[in-house]
Each structure stands twice: as structure tokens, then as C-alpha cells.
C-alpha positions as CSV (number, residue, x, y, z in Angstrom):
1,X,-51.5,31.3,45.7
2,X,-51.2,34.2,43.3
3,X,-47.5,34.0,43.4
4,X,-47.6,30.2,43.0
5,X,-49.8,30.6,39.9
6,X,-47.4,33.1,38.4
7,X,-44.6,30.6,39.0
8,X,-46.6,27.8,37.3
9,X,-47.4,30.0,34.3
10,X,-43.7,31.0,34.1
11,X,-42.6,27.4,34.2
12,X,-45.1,26.4,31.5
13,X,-43.8,29.2,29.3
14,X,-40.2,28.1,29.8
15,X,-41.1,24.5,28.9
16,X,-42.9,25.7,25.8
17,X,-39.8,27.8,24.8
18,X,-37.5,24.8,25.4
19,X,-39.7,22.5,23.4
20,X,-39.6,25.0,20.5
21,X,-35.8,25.1,20.7
22,X,-35.6,21.3,20.8
23,X,-37.9,21.1,17.7
24,X,-35.8,23.6,15.8
25,X,-32.6,21.8,16.8
26,X,-34.0,18.4,15.7
27,X,-35.0,19.9,12.3
28,X,-31.5,21.4,11.9
29,X,-29.9,18.0,12.7
30,X,-32.3,16.1,10.5
31,X,-31.7,18.6,7.6
32,X,-27.9,18.4,8.1
33,X,-28.1,14.6,8.2
34,X,-30.2,14.5,5.0
35,X,-27.8,16.9,3.3
36,X,-24.8,14.8,4.3
37,X,-26.4,11.8,2.7
38,X,-25.7,13.3,-0.7
39,X,-22.0,13.6,0.1
40,X,-19.7,11.0,-1.4
41,X,-16.9,9.3,0.5
42,X,-13.4,8.7,-0.8
43,X,-12.1,5.3,-1.8
44,X,-10.4,3.6,1.1
45,X,-7.1,1.8,0.5
46,X,-7.9,-2.0,0.8
47,X,-4.4,-3.1,-0.3
48,X,-3.4,-3.8,3.3
49,X,-6.6,-5.8,4.1
50,X,-5.7,-9.1,5.7
51,X,-9.0,-10.7,6.7
52,X,-11.6,-9.1,4.4
53,X,-10.3,-8.7,0.8
54,X,-11.9,-7.4,-2.4
55,X,-10.9,-8.8,-5.8
56,X,-13.1,-6.2,-7.4
57,X,-15.4,-3.4,-6.1
58,X,-19.0,-4.4,-5.8
59,X,-21.4,-2.3,-7.8
60,X,-25.1,-1.5,-7.3
61,X,-28.0,0.8,-8.3
62,X,-29.4,3.5,-6.1
63,X,-32.6,2.3,-4.4
64,X,-32.0,-1.3,-5.7
65,X,-30.9,-4.6,-4.3
66,X,-27.2,-5.6,-4.8
67,X,-24.7,-8.2,-3.5
68,X,-21.6,-7.1,-1.6
69,X,-18.9,-9.7,-2.5
70,X,-15.8,-10.2,-0.5
71,X,-13.3,-13.0,0.4
72,X,-12.8,-14.0,4.0
73,X,-9.2,-15.1,4.8
74,X,-8.4,-16.8,8.1
75,X,-4.9,-15.7,8.9
76,X,-5.3,-15.9,12.7
77,X,-3.5,-19.3,13.1
78,X,-6.6,-21.0,14.6
79,X,-9.8,-22.4,13.1
80,X,-13.1,-20.4,13.2
81,X,-16.2,-22.4,14.0
82,X,-19.4,-21.3,12.4
83,X,-18.3,-17.7,11.7
84,X,-20.6,-15.1,10.1
85,X,-19.9,-11.9,8.1
86,X,-21.6,-8.7,9.2
87,X,-21.9,-5.4,7.3
88,X,-21.6,-2.9,10.2
89,X,-23.4,0.5,10.3
90,X,-21.0,3.1,11.7
91,X,-22.8,6.2,12.7
92,X,-26.4,4.9,12.4
93,X,-27.1,7.0,9.2
94,X,-25.6,10.1,10.8
95,X,-22.7,12.0,9.3
96,X,-19.3,11.0,10.7
97,X,-15.9,12.6,9.8
98,X,-13.6,10.2,8.1
99,X,-9.8,10.2,8.1
100,X,-9.9,11.9,4.6
101,X,-11.9,14.8,6.0
102,X,-15.1,13.7,4.2
103,X,-18.3,12.6,5.8
104,X,-19.0,8.9,6.4
105,X,-22.3,7.7,5.0
106,X,-23.7,4.2,5.4
107,X,-24.9,3.4,1.9
108,X,-27.4,0.7,2.7
109,X,-30.9,0.8,4.1
110,X,-29.9,-1.5,7.0
111,X,-27.1,-3.7,8.2
112,X,-26.8,-7.3,6.9
113,X,-25.1,-10.5,7.8
114,X,-24.3,-13.8,6.2
115,X,-23.5,-17.1,8.1
116,X,-20.6,-19.0,6.6
117,X,-21.4,-22.2,8.5
118,X,-19.0,-25.0,9.2
119,X,-15.3,-24.4,10.0
120,X,-13.1,-21.9,8.3
121,X,-9.7,-23.5,8.8
122,X,-6.6,-21.4,9.6
123,X,-4.8,-20.4,6.4
124,X,-7.9,-20.9,4.2
125,X,-10.4,-18.5,2.7
126,X,-14.0,-18.4,1.4
127,X,-15.9,-16.2,-0.9
128,X,-19.1,-14.7,0.4
129,X,-21.8,-12.5,-1.2
130,X,-24.1,-10.6,1.2
131,X,-27.4,-9.3,-0.2
132,X,-28.2,-5.6,0.7
133,X,-30.4,-2.8,-0.5
134,X,-28.9,0.6,-1.6
135,X,-30.5,3.6,-0.1
136,X,-32.6,5.7,-2.4
137,X,-31.2,9.1,-1.2
138,X,-27.6,8.6,-2.2
139,X,-25.7,10.4,-5.0
140,X,-23.8,8.4,-7.5
141,X,-20.2,7.5,-6.5
142,X,-18.0,5.5,-4.3
143,X,-18.8,4.6,-0.6
144,X,-17.1,2.4,1.9
145,X,-18.4,0.2,4.7
146,X,-16.9,-1.8,7.6
147,X,-17.2,-5.6,7.2
148,X,-16.8,-7.6,10.4
149,X,-16.2,-11.3,11.0
150,X,-17.9,-12.5,14.1
151,X,-18.4,-15.7,16.0
152,X,-21.7,-17.5,16.0
153,X,-22.7,-15.7,19.3
154,X,-21.6,-12.2,17.9
155,X,-18.1,-12.2,19.4
156,X,-15.8,-9.9,17.4
157,X,-13.0,-11.6,15.4
158,X,-11.7,-9.1,12.8
159,X,-12.8,-6.3,10.6
160,X,-11.7,-4.3,7.5
161,X,-13.2,-1.5,5.3
162,X,-14.2,-2.2,1.7
163,X,-15.5,-0.1,-1.2
164,X,-18.8,-0.1,-3.1
165,X,-19.9,1.9,-6.1
166,X,-23.5,2.9,-6.7
167,X,-24.9,4.5,-9.8
168,X,-28.3,5.8,-10.9
169,X,-30.6,3.4,-12.8
170,X,-30.6,3.9,-16.5
171,X,-33.2,6.0,-18.1
172,X,-36.3,3.9,-19.0
173,X,-35.2,1.0,-16.8
174,X,-38.0,-1.0,-15.4
175,X,-39.1,0.4,-12.0
176,X,-39.8,-3.1,-10.9
177,X,-36.0,-3.6,-11.0
178,X,-34.3,-6.7,-12.2
179,X,-32.1,-6.6,-9.1
180,X,-35.1,-7.2,-7.0
181,X,-35.3,-10.8,-8.1
182,X,-34.9,-13.3,-5.4
183,X,-32.9,-15.6,-7.8
184,X,-31.0,-14.5,-10.8
185,X,-27.9,-15.9,-12.6
186,X,-24.8,-14.2,-14.1
187,X,-22.6,-16.1,-16.6
188,X,-18.8,-15.6,-17.1
189,X,-18.3,-13.1,-14.3
190,X,-14.6,-12.2,-13.9
191,X,-13.6,-14.5,-16.8
192,X,-11.7,-13.9,-20.0
193,X,-13.4,-15.0,-23.3
194,X,-12.5,-18.6,-24.1
195,X,-10.3,-18.7,-27.2
196,X,-10.2,-21.8,-29.5
197,X,-8.3,-22.6,-32.7
198,X,-9.4,-25.2,-35.2
199,X,-8.9,-28.2,-35.3
200,X,-8.1,-28.2,-31.6
201,X,-10.7,-29.1,-28.9
202,X,-11.7,-26.1,-26.8
203,X,-11.8,-27.0,-23.1
204,X,-13.4,-24.3,-20.9
205,X,-15.6,-23.7,-17.9
206,X,-18.2,-21.0,-17.5
207,X,-18.7,-19.4,-14.1
208,X,-22.4,-19.2,-13.2
209,X,-23.2,-17.1,-10.1
210,X,-26.5,-16.8,-8.3
211,X,-26.7,-13.0,-8.0
212,X,-30.1,-13.1,-6.3
213,X,-31.1,-12.9,-2.7
214,X,-32.2,-16.5,-2.2
215,X,-30.9,-20.1,-2.8
216,X,-31.9,-21.8,-6.1
217,X,-32.9,-25.4,-6.1
218,X,-32.9,-28.1,-8.8
219,X,-30.8,-25.8,-11.1
220,X,-30.2,-26.9,-14.7
221,X,-28.1,-24.9,-17.2
222,X,-29.0,-26.1,-20.7
223,X,-26.8,-25.0,-23.6
224,X,-28.8,-24.0,-26.7
225,X,-27.5,-25.9,-29.7
226,X,-27.9,-25.0,-33.4
227,X,-27.0,-26.9,-36.6
228,X,-26.1,-23.7,-38.4
229,X,-22.3,-23.1,-38.1
230,X,-22.8,-19.4,-38.3
231,X,-24.8,-19.5,-35.1
232,X,-23.1,-22.4,-33.2
233,X,-19.3,-23.0,-33.8
234,X,-19.0,-26.5,-32.2
235,X,-19.7,-30.0,-33.4
236,X,-22.7,-31.6,-31.7
237,X,-21.3,-34.9,-30.5
238,X,-23.1,-35.5,-27.2
239,X,-26.8,-36.0,-26.7
240,X,-27.0,-33.8,-23.6
241,X,-25.0,-30.7,-22.7
242,X,-27.0,-29.9,-19.6
243,X,-25.3,-29.2,-16.3
244,X,-27.4,-29.8,-13.1
245,X,-27.0,-28.7,-9.5
246,X,-29.1,-29.7,-6.5
247,X,-28.6,-26.2,-4.9
248,X,-26.9,-22.9,-5.8
249,X,-26.8,-20.7,-2.8
250,X,-27.3,-16.9,-3.0
251,X,-24.0,-15.4,-4.1
252,X,-22.4,-18.8,-4.8
253,X,-20.5,-19.4,-8.1
254,X,-20.5,-22.8,-9.7
255,X,-18.6,-24.0,-12.8
256,X,-20.1,-25.3,-16.0
257,X,-17.3,-27.4,-17.6
258,X,-17.3,-28.2,-21.4
259,X,-15.0,-29.8,-23.9
260,X,-16.1,-28.8,-27.4
261,X,-14.7,-29.7,-30.9
262,X,-14.6,-26.7,-33.3
263,X,-16.5,-27.2,-36.6
264,X,-14.4,-27.3,-39.8
265,X,-16.6,-24.9,-41.7
266,X,-16.9,-22.3,-39.0
267,X,-15.4,-18.8,-39.6
268,X,-13.2,-16.8,-37.2
269,X,-15.1,-14.5,-34.9
270,X,-17.1,-14.3,-31.7
271,X,-20.1,-16.5,-31.1
272,X,-22.9,-16.1,-28.5
273,X,-23.7,-19.4,-26.8
274,X,-27.2,-19.3,-25.4
275,X,-28.3,-20.9,-22.2
276,X,-31.7,-21.7,-20.6
277,X,-31.4,-21.9,-16.9
278,X,-34.3,-23.5,-14.9
279,X,-34.6,-23.6,-11.2
280,X,-37.0,-23.7,-8.2
281,X,-37.1,-21.1,-5.4
282,X,-38.4,-23.7,-3.0
283,X,-38.6,-27.4,-2.7
284,X,-42.3,-27.7,-3.9
285,X,-42.3,-24.7,-6.2
286,X,-42.8,-24.7,-10.0
287,X,-39.8,-24.6,-12.3
288,X,-38.8,-21.1,-13.3
289,X,-36.8,-20.2,-16.4
290,X,-34.1,-17.6,-17.3
291,X,-32.2,-17.1,-20.5
292,X,-28.6,-16.0,-20.6
293,X,-25.7,-15.7,-23.1
294,X,-21.9,-16.5,-23.0
295,X,-19.4,-15.6,-25.7
296,X,-16.6,-17.6,-27.2
297,X,-13.8,-16.6,-29.6
298,X,-13.0,-19.0,-32.5
299,X,-10.0,-18.8,-34.8
300,X,-10.4,-20.6,-38.2
301,X,-10.8,-19.5,-41.8
302,X,-11.6,-15.9,-42.6
303,X,-14.7,-14.8,-44.5
304,X,-14.1,-13.8,-48.1
305,X,-13.8,-10.1,-48.5
306,X,-16.3,-8.1,-50.6
307,X,-15.2,-7.7,-54.2
308,X,-16.3,-4.1,-54.3
309,X,-13.8,-1.5,-53.1
310,X,-14.5,-0.4,-49.5
311,X,-13.9,3.1,-48.3
312,X,-14.0,3.7,-44.6
313,X,-15.0,7.4,-45.2
314,X,-18.3,6.2,-46.6
315,X,-19.2,4.5,-43.3
316,X,-19.7,5.8,-39.8
317,X,-18.5,4.0,-36.7
318,X,-18.6,4.6,-32.9
319,X,-15.6,6.1,-31.2
320,X,-14.1,4.1,-28.3
321,X,-11.9,6.0,-25.9
322,X,-10.3,5.5,-22.5
323,X,-12.3,7.8,-20.2
324,X,-10.0,7.1,-17.2
325,X,-7.9,4.4,-15.6
326,X,-6.1,3.6,-12.4
327,X,-4.2,0.8,-10.8
328,X,-4.6,-1.0,-7.5
329,X,-2.2,-0.5,-5.7
330,X,-1.6,3.0,-7.0
331,X,2.2,2.5,-7.2
332,X,3.1,-0.4,-9.6
333,X,6.3,-2.1,-8.4
334,X,8.3,-4.0,-11.0
335,X,7.8,-7.8,-10.7
336,X,4.7,-7.5,-8.4
337,X,1.1,-8.1,-9.4
338,X,-1.4,-5.2,-9.7
339,X,-5.0,-4.6,-10.9
340,X,-5.6,-2.4,-13.9
341,X,-9.0,-0.8,-14.0
342,X,-10.0,0.8,-17.3
343,X,-13.1,2.9,-17.9
344,X,-13.8,2.6,-21.6
345,X,-16.4,5.0,-23.1
346,X,-18.3,5.2,-26.4
347,X,-17.7,8.8,-27.1
348,X,-20.1,8.9,-30.0
349,X,-23.2,11.0,-29.5
350,X,-25.6,8.8,-31.5
351,X,-23.8,5.6,-32.7
352,X,-23.8,2.4,-30.7
353,X,-21.1,-0.2,-30.7
354,X,-21.6,-4.0,-30.3
355,X,-19.5,-7.2,-30.1
356,X,-16.6,-5.2,-28.7
357,X,-13.4,-7.1,-28.1
358,X,-10.7,-5.2,-26.1
359,X,-7.2,-6.6,-26.5
360,X,-4.2,-5.3,-24.5
361,X,-0.8,-5.1,-26.2
362,X,2.1,-4.2,-23.9
363,X,5.3,-2.4,-24.7
364,X,8.2,-4.9,-25.0
365,X,11.1,-4.8,-22.6
366,X,14.2,-3.3,-24.3
367,X,12.2,-1.2,-26.7
368,X,12.4,2.0,-24.7
369,X,16.1,2.8,-25.2
370,X,19.1,2.5,-22.8
371,X,18.6,1.0,-19.4
372,X,15.8,-1.3,-20.4
373,X,16.0,-5.0,-20.0
374,X,16.8,-6.8,-23.2
375,X,15.0,-9.9,-24.4
376,X,11.9,-8.4,-26.2
377,X,9.3,-9.8,-23.8
378,X,6.2,-7.9,-22.8
379,X,6.6,-5.5,-19.9
380,X,3.0,-6.3,-18.7
381,X,1.3,-9.6,-18.8
382,X,-2.2,-10.8,-17.6
383,X,-2.3,-13.3,-14.8
384,X,-5.0,-15.3,-16.6
385,X,-2.9,-15.6,-19.7
386,X,-5.6,-14.0,-21.9
387,X,-5.2,-10.4,-22.9
388,X,-8.7,-10.0,-24.5
389,X,-12.1,-9.4,-23.0
390,X,-15.5,-8.9,-24.7
391,X,-18.3,-6.4,-24.0
392,X,-21.6,-7.1,-25.6
393,X,-22.5,-3.5,-26.4
394,X,-21.9,0.2,-25.6
395,X,-24.6,2.8,-26.2
396,X,-23.6,6.4,-27.1
397,X,-22.0,8.0,-24.0
398,X,-22.0,4.8,-22.0
399,X,-19.0,3.7,-20.0
400,X,-17.9,0.2,-19.1
401,X,-15.3,-0.8,-16.5
402,X,-12.7,-3.5,-17.4
403,X,-10.7,-5.0,-14.5
404,X,-7.6,-7.0,-15.4
405,X,-5.2,-8.7,-13.0
406,X,-1.7,-8.0,-14.4
407,X,2.0,-8.2,-13.5
408,X,5.1,-6.4,-14.7
409,X,8.5,-7.7,-15.5
410,X,10.9,-7.6,-12.5
411,X,14.1,-6.4,-14.2
412,X,13.0,-3.3,-16.0
413,X,14.1,0.3,-15.7
414,X,12.0,2.7,-13.6
415,X,9.9,4.7,-16.0
416,X,6.5,4.7,-17.7
417,X,5.6,2.0,-20.1
418,X,2.7,2.0,-22.6
419,X,-0.2,-0.4,-23.0
420,X,-2.2,-0.3,-26.3
421,X,-5.9,-1.1,-25.9
422,X,-7.1,-2.4,-29.3
423,X,-10.9,-2.3,-29.7
424,X,-12.6,-4.3,-32.4
425,X,-16.3,-3.8,-32.7
426,X,-19.4,-3.4,-34.9
427,X,-21.5,-0.3,-35.5
428,X,-24.8,-0.2,-37.5
429,X,-23.0,1.0,-40.6
430,X,-19.5,-0.1,-39.9
431,X,-18.6,-3.8,-39.3
432,X,-15.3,-5.0,-37.9
433,X,-14.2,-1.5,-37.0
434,X,-10.9,-1.2,-35.1
435,X,-9.3,1.5,-33.0
436,X,-6.3,1.7,-30.8
437,X,-5.8,3.9,-27.7
438,X,-2.7,4.1,-25.6
439,X,-2.1,4.6,-21.8
440,X,1.2,5.0,-19.9
441,X,1.6,3.1,-16.7
442,X,4.5,4.2,-14.4
443,X,6.6,1.3,-13.0
444,X,8.7,1.8,-9.9
445,X,11.8,-0.1,-8.8
446,X,12.7,-0.7,-5.1
447,X,16.1,0.7,-4.3
448,X,18.5,-1.9,-3.2
449,X,22.1,-1.7,-1.8
450,X,24.8,-3.9,-0.4
451,X,27.4,-2.7,2.1
452,X,30.8,-4.3,1.8
453,X,33.3,-5.1,4.5
454,X,33.9,-2.2,6.9
455,X,37.6,-1.5,7.5
456,X,38.6,0.2,10.8
457,X,42.2,1.4,11.2
458,X,43.1,1.3,14.1
459,X,40.4,-0.3,16.1
460,X,41.7,1.2,19.4
461,X,42.1,5.0,19.8
462,X,42.7,7.3,22.8
463,X,40.4,10.1,24.0
464,X,41.4,13.4,22.3
465,X,44.0,11.7,20.1
466,X,44.8,13.8,17.0
467,X,45.2,10.7,14.9
468,X,41.8,9.3,15.3
469,X,40.4,6.2,13.4
470,X,40.0,5.8,9.7
471,X,36.8,4.0,8.6
472,X,36.3,2.9,4.9
473,X,33.8,0.6,3.2
474,X,32.1,0.2,-0.2
475,X,28.4,0.7,-0.9
476,X,27.1,-1.3,-3.9
477,X,23.9,-0.2,-5.8
478,X,22.4,-3.6,-6.5
479,X,19.0,-2.1,-7.7
480,X,17.7,-0.6,-10.9
481,X,17.4,3.1,-9.7
482,X,20.0,5.7,-8.8
483,X,20.7,6.2,-5.1
484,X,20.8,10.0,-4.7
485,X,22.8,12.0,-2.0
486,X,24.1,9.0,-0.1
487,X,25.3,10.1,3.4
488,X,27.0,8.0,6.1
489,X,26.9,9.1,9.8
490,X,28.4,7.5,12.8
491,X,26.9,7.5,16.3
492,X,28.2,6.2,19.7
493,X,28.7,7.6,23.2
494,X,32.5,7.2,22.9
495,X,33.1,9.1,19.7
496,X,32.5,12.6,18.4
497,X,29.5,12.7,15.9
498,X,30.8,12.3,12.4
499,X,29.4,12.0,8.9
500,X,30.7,11.8,5.3
501,X,29.0,12.5,1.9
502,X,29.3,9.7,-0.7
503,X,27.2,11.3,-3.4
504,X,25.0,9.6,-6.1
505,X,25.5,5.9,-6.9
506,X,24.4,4.7,-10.3
507,X,22.8,1.2,-10.7
508,X,25.5,-1.5,-10.7
509,X,28.2,0.9,-9.5
510,X,29.9,1.3,-6.1
511,X,30.4,4.4,-3.9
512,X,33.1,4.5,-1.2
513,X,32.6,5.8,2.3
514,X,35.7,7.3,4.0
515,X,35.5,9.0,7.4
516,X,37.7,9.8,10.4
517,X,36.4,9.1,13.9
518,X,37.8,10.7,17.0
519,X,37.4,9.6,20.6
520,X,35.3,11.7,22.9
521,X,35.0,9.4,26.0
522,X,36.3,6.0,27.1
523,X,34.3,3.0,25.9
524,X,32.1,1.6,28.6
525,X,30.2,-1.0,26.6
526,X,31.0,-3.5,23.9
527,X,32.5,-0.9,21.6
528,X,29.7,-0.9,19.0
529,X,29.4,2.2,16.8
530,X,26.2,2.6,14.8
531,X,26.7,3.3,11.0
532,X,23.6,5.0,9.4
533,X,23.4,5.2,5.6
534,X,20.7,7.5,4.2
535,X,19.8,8.4,0.6
536,X,17.0,10.0,-1.5
537,X,14.9,8.9,-4.5
538,X,14.6,10.8,-7.8
539,X,12.0,13.1,-6.3
540,X,14.2,14.1,-3.4
541,X,12.3,12.1,-0.8
542,X,14.3,10.6,2.0
543,X,14.1,6.8,2.0
544,X,14.3,4.3,4.8
545,X,17.9,4.4,6.2
546,X,20.2,1.4,6.3
547,X,21.9,0.7,9.6
548,X,25.2,-1.3,10.2
549,X,27.7,-1.6,13.0
550,X,31.4,-1.5,13.5
551,X,33.6,-2.1,16.6
552,X,35.9,0.6,18.0
553,X,37.3,0.9,21.5
554,X,38.2,4.3,22.9
555,X,40.7,4.3,25.8
556,X,41.8,7.0,28.2
557,X,45.2,8.6,27.6
558,X,47.4,7.3,30.5
559,X,50.5,9.5,29.9
560,X,48.5,12.7,29.9
561,X,46.8,11.5,33.1
562,X,50.2,11.0,34.8
563,X,51.4,14.4,33.7
564,X,48.4,16.0,35.1
565,X,48.9,14.2,38.4
566,X,52.6,15.4,38.6
567,X,51.7,19.0,37.7
568,X,49.1,19.0,40.3
569,X,51.5,17.7,42.9
570,X,54.1,20.5,42.2
571,X,51.5,23.2,42.4
572,X,50.5,22.2,46.0
573,X,52.3,24.5,48.6
574,X,54.5,22.5,51.2
575,X,54.6,23.3,55.0
576,X,58.2,24.9,55.8
577,X,60.6,23.0,58.1
578,X,61.9,24.5,61.4
579,X,65.2,25.4,59.8
580,X,63.5,26.9,56.8
581,X,61.3,28.9,59.0
582,X,63.9,30.3,61.6
583,X,67.2,30.1,59.6
584,X,67.4,33.8,58.9
585,X,66.9,34.6,62.6
586,X,69.6,32.1,63.6
587,X,72.1,33.5,61.2
588,X,71.5,37.0,62.5
589,X,71.9,35.9,66.1
590,X,75.2,34.1,65.2
591,X,76.5,37.2,63.4
592,X,75.6,39.4,66.4
593,X,77.2,37.0,68.8
594,X,80.4,36.9,66.7
595,X,80.5,40.7,66.7
596,X,80.0,40.8,70.4
597,X,82.8,38.2,71.0
598,X,85.2,40.1,68.7
599,X,84.5,43.3,70.6
600,X,85.2,41.6,73.9
601,X,88.5,40.1,72.7
602,X,89.6,43.6,71.5
603,X,88.7,45.1,74.8
604,X,90.6,42.4,76.6
605,X,93.7,42.8,74.5
606,X,93.6,46.6,75.0
607,X,93.3,46.2,78.8
608,X,96.2,43.6,78.9
609,X,98.4,46.0,76.8
610,X,97.7,48.9,79.1
611,X,98.6,46.8,82.1
612,X,101.9,45.8,80.6
613,X,102.7,49.4,79.8
614,X,102.0,50.5,83.4
615,X,104.2,47.7,84.7
616,X,107.1,48.7,82.5
617,X,106.8,52.3,83.7
618,X,107.0,51.2,87.4
619,X,110.1,49.1,86.8
620,X,111.8,51.9,85.0
């Protein structure tokens, strides 16, 4: 029992120690999580988004409500029934490494979704605005979230990442927060200022968006009229200029169309057009009211100038500068659309600016020297047709963001072109001030080439032949940029690897490729030889190679093969015949037999002679 008690106490002590360690670990994790919430994510590239697209980055205030606005494009080839859009929370508030090496932070207090309803047909798109609330523990900057399109029963369809920007509320801003309204209206969002010239009729439509969190019912937009031409620039011909809507959903934008005749006695300038918007937040609720303003630009007679001599040094005005700018996409391609985002700042320390009109004036094509396209047209144009936009006011040190959809001319030289931003504005002591600032926007051209007819002489060669095959063809630079270090290489199993250097090819000129190919092995396929053309851009970066083909057959050398066969045959030792093998012995035997026969004949003759001599002696 004593031993068991000690064991229980030891176990309790271990549990206590483990609990302490778990508590410390939880505190560390929580602290690291909180610290990571102040980290800021990089902007993600949304230029390749197919399904969820952003025409502009949604902006919100820290700790406040905002709307995340996107466009949903159905490029799937089939209709989507009752889809919904969901802002997904990756990481559940925890830090998560992103591809840029930063920490992922979900910037909203919770996930959100918005049902589109109905059918989103294939090839069509729909704008959607999702109400969310920005977390209060964030730092100012850019964040990104994943937006998903799902089926009605939460089945996954597609997803993309989009950017948001959050900033701190302004000093002295009401803590009750205007963004917290369930229903609120914004006029002229994403529009250029309507521009009318007397005596023409000005036809325009005002975008009115419900930026709140709930649908508005029985909406009426009432234009505020005035008999004074200095306050209202249009003739009052109709008895009613109200525009009514049964419902304006949260995030929905409706158009207020007008056709207005410009007054004869009105002066040139910008005029604020007041609106009183009434609505209900439910079917039986009381009418609520909101006031708003929209600006128009009128061109008519100018006001008479003051007779006293004016000296600009006796007055003080605000100083408008470009704090920063960037383009989306980052690389502007000649002839393709892009978005120019300008951050304009009132750099004055204590002077405000009001009624600010920003006008963009582009460099003209052909004005930059040799290589530019002639014609004198603007290098950059706005897609809306209007190059001016108006900002009501800029306080000292305040920055406003201008977003303009633009396009560059297709046939221009690859270099930087300037855009002048002309700002006309009023300051307390300086009316109709004007300043011009300039930015340079690099424009890139896509390299283009055309390969002429490939000449192959001869189109049949032999393996190991010293003559080989001569290949020639022209390379035409049909683009607007120089093709640097052009190389041509040839690849096939039947030839020895070969390459030739063409060099730099100027725009509109032709380089000639000339190479000798030698057979390495007999052709066993259709005789196709791959021709690979490589080149570099002005920065020395290798570009995507261009591939072509030529036909060349490599045959085996038959004469050489026969010579090899004959030589091999002669080198093989032959088996000797009987005569070749024993001839020397037979000759020796014959010689020996002849010697023996000759000796026998001599002996016989000597014996015969001796016998005759003996016979003669006896007779005598």
C-alpha cells in the first residue's frame, strides 16, 4: 500500500507537470498567433483569375464593416444552378506560411457567404458584394482571402484568391462607425465625371450602390433642384426628376438615367448635384432618408477675370503630388489593356484642397524620337473615353487612390512613355490652382519572328560522308524589338548535333541561318530533324524557343560496307590442300628416287663393261 501510494503521488506530480507544460505551450502558441495577426500579407497576383475576378481592390476600415466586391464568371461550359459565393477562412485565424514566405492572416472576424440565386449561365458573369467585418487586431495594409463558388448544397465548384486593403479609421471619426449601417448608398462609384458642353443636352447615368449590409425597399432617389444657375447648371423642364426602385439589394448597383439641357447662363466648372435618397429597411418600416452628392463638369462661358493684377506669390495653395503608382498587370504590353492605380497625396502640412479635378495627358506616339510610331495619337487612352476624374477634397497629408482602366497603342517602340497628371483645385486662399506631375510607364513589346522556307541540299546523305548536308533559311524579325543572340540548333537520332549562330536581328530585318549537317546513323523513322531557334531579350533573358522541322534521310554507305566484307574475307586463314600440305615431301622423295635410280644405272653399266673386258681377255 505504501508503494502504491507513492506511485499515485508520483503520477499526480507528473500530471501536474504535464499540465503546466501544456499551459505554457498554449500561451506561447496564442502569443505567436496574436503577434502574427499584425503581420501583413503580400498582394497576390489576380491577373490569371478565371472564375473570381476583381475590377478593383475592396477597401475597409479596421474593426468596421465592409463589402468585398467581386465578379463571378462561369467559364465552365455548363450552367450553375443556385450557386453561392463563400469567403473561406484558411488556417482558422492561425498563422500559415504563404508562397511569398509571409504569414497568412484571415482579415475578417468570420467567414461569410452570399447566395446568387437562380441560374448563372455558362459564359455569363455576375457582380456580387459580400458584407464582412474587419478584425480589430490587424495592422494597416493589404491582405488576401480565398473566395469559393459552391453549389447550393456546399459542393465545391471553383476558387481564386483576391486582395483587400484595410486602413485605420481617421482621427476623430465617429466610433459608432458609418460602415455599421445596415443600408447606405454610394453615388458614382467607378465612374468618370459626366462632361457636358453648351448648348448640347447632357445624357448620363449615375451608378447608385447599396453599400450596406441589408436590402433597401421602396427606394427613391430625388434630385435636388435649384433656380440659381450658379448652384444648378441644368434647365428645369420636367416636373419630377425622381427615380424609384422597389428593392435595391445589399451590394447591388442600379443606374439613375438623366437627360439634362445645359442652361445658357451657366459658367464653366464643376457643379455638385444633390440627392435625397429615401428607403425602408423592411416592408412595414418608416421611411428613412440619406443625403448624397454627385458632380458634373460643364463647359460654357468663362467667368470674367478680376481687373486687379493677380500675383500667385501673394496666395498659398496646397501641393498635390504622386505618392506612388503601379499597374495591373505589372508589365504593360503594347496594345493590351491595363489598370493604372495612382496614389495622389496632398503634401501640404496645413493647407487643404477641394474640388480637385485630375486629368491625364499622355505622350503622343512619334514624339519620342526614332523608332516611334508616327501619327501623333496618344500612347495611352482610357477605356471609358474620359481622362478626367474628380475628388471632393484632400486634407493635408491625405492620400486618395485613383483607378483608371487604360490601353496602350499597339505599334509603339518598347520603352517608357510619360503621362502628365494635371490637377486643378481650390485652396482656401488660392482658387483654380493648377499643378502638373509626370510619371513614366514602361511599355513592352512581344518579340515576333517568321521563319522562311528551309532549304536542304541534298536531302539524302550517307553515314560518315565528308560532304554532309547544307541547310539554309531566313529568320524575319516581324516585331518591334531586337532579337538578341539568335541561335539555331538541329537535333535528330540520325545526325551529329549541330548549331549555328545567327546574331542580333533588328526589327523589320532578316537574319540568315546556314549550317552543315552530317550523318551519324541510318534513318529509322520519317526523317524529321528538329530545328530549334533560341534568342534573348534586351536584358539577356532567354525567351521561349521556336521549333520547326526539316526532312533529311541518312543512308548507310554500301560501297564501304562491301569493302569491309572483302577485306574481312581475305584476312580469314584457308585450310591447306593435300598437295599444299605434302608437296615438299613428295618432291624430296622423287629427288631421292631419281638419285637412287641413277646410281643403279651407273653400277649396271660398270658391271656390264667389266664383263665385256673379261670376255675380250679370254678370247685373246
